[in-house]
N, C-alpha and C positions, 0 to 999 in steps of 0.2 A: 378446601377445594384447591386443586392444582391449577396454576395459571398457565395458559397456553403461550408458548414462546412464538414470537413472530419470526418470520424468515429473515435471515441475515444475508445481506448482499455485500460481497467484497470485490472491489474493482482494483486490479493491479495494473499500474500504468505502463507496463512494458510487456513484451512478448518473447523475452529471451528464454533460453533453456532453463536457467535457474528460476525465473519467474514462473514458468509453467510447472516446474518441479515443486516450488513452494505452494502454488495453488493446489496441486494434487494432494499435498499433505493436509491442508486445512479444509478441504471439502468434506464436510460432515453432513449429517441429515438436515441440520438447521442452517447450514452455511452454503451459499452458492458463490462460486468464485469464477471470475472471468478475467483474462489478461487482454488488454487492449491499449494501444498507444493513441487511439483516436477519441480523445475526450477533450472537453473544453477547458478543464481545470487542472488535470493532473500534469505535472511537469517534473523535470529533473530536480531533485532536492526538495520535493514537497510531499508531505504526507498528511492525509486528512482522515479523521474518524468521526462519524456522526452517531451519537448515542441519544436517542430521543430528541430533545430540543437543544442539546449541547453539541458544540463543534470543537474538536481538538485539531489544531493545525500545527505542523512542525516544518520549519524551513532549515535545511542543512546548508552550511557554507560551501563555497565552490571547491575547496580542497577535498571535502568529503565526497562531493559529486564526482570529482575527477577519479578518486579511488574506486568508487562504485562503478563508474563507466569502464575503467581499465579492467576491473575484476570481471564484470559481466560480459564485456566484449571478448575476453579470452576464453570463456567457457563455451565450448561447442557441443559438449556432451557431459553427462554426469561424472564420468571417470576423470574429467579434468578438474572437478570441484575440489578445492583445498579448504576444508572447514576452518583451519587455523588462520589462513590468510583472510578469510571472510570475517571471522571473529575479531581480528585485529583492527578492522575498519571501525567497529563499534567501541573499541578501546581508545580511540583517538580523543585527545583532550582539546576540544574546540567549542566555541560558543555557538549555540543554535538558538534560533528564535522559536518560541513555543507560545501559541495563543490558545486560550481556553475561554470560550464564550457561550452564552446562551442566546439563541435567536431562533424562535420557532419558524419564522419566515425563511431565513437562510438555510436552516437545517432541512426544511421541506424542499427548497430549491435544489440543494445538493443531492438529496435522496432521489428526487425525480430524475436528475441527470445520471445518477448511478444506475437506477433501475432501467433507464432507456437502453443501456448497453446489453441488458439481458433479454431483450425482445428480439 
């Protein structure tokens, strides 16, 4: 018996040209994506992924945030996008804090906050 996939919601915490472009790439039948800077918990240098009861959080250091900001602030349309410059940000050797935990209560709270953005 084939298992039914649940709808996946992806909230991108900014509304730049590149954020909107990335969202358009990952929009598939099972994935809904919205870009919004009006959330309680998304902030610069923070990434969260909720999978069932599991929460994966990553915190990027200020230097990475500065590079991302400079990169995204200079892209006004897709022809300005330089993939090599973007990839170089991910090649930086810096320490990042990553937390992986299981909390049904917290996962449900984050999921509700994310889904609110889609209404």
